C-alpha positions, 0 to 999 in steps of 0.5 A: 500500500502507498500514500496518495496526496488528496485534493486538499493539498495546499502545496506547502512542501512540508511533506517533500523534505520528510519523505525518506525515499524521495517519492514526492514531487512538486506540481500544481499540488504534490504527488507521490510515486506509488512505486517508490512509496514505502508506506511509512507515513512520514508525509502524513505526519507533517502535513498541516491539512492532512492531504497524504492518505493511505490508498 
């Protein structure tokens, strides 16, 4: 299972630097590469709006 960033994302960037496998990339909103995600939840722990959620 991997995490996915929902439409609630405000593109603050807090999650990107927390990802230990660099699976998060910037765009209009941030996205998580499901192939790289190790389901650690580090991104969810720092997101101010709770956008990263388990798929």
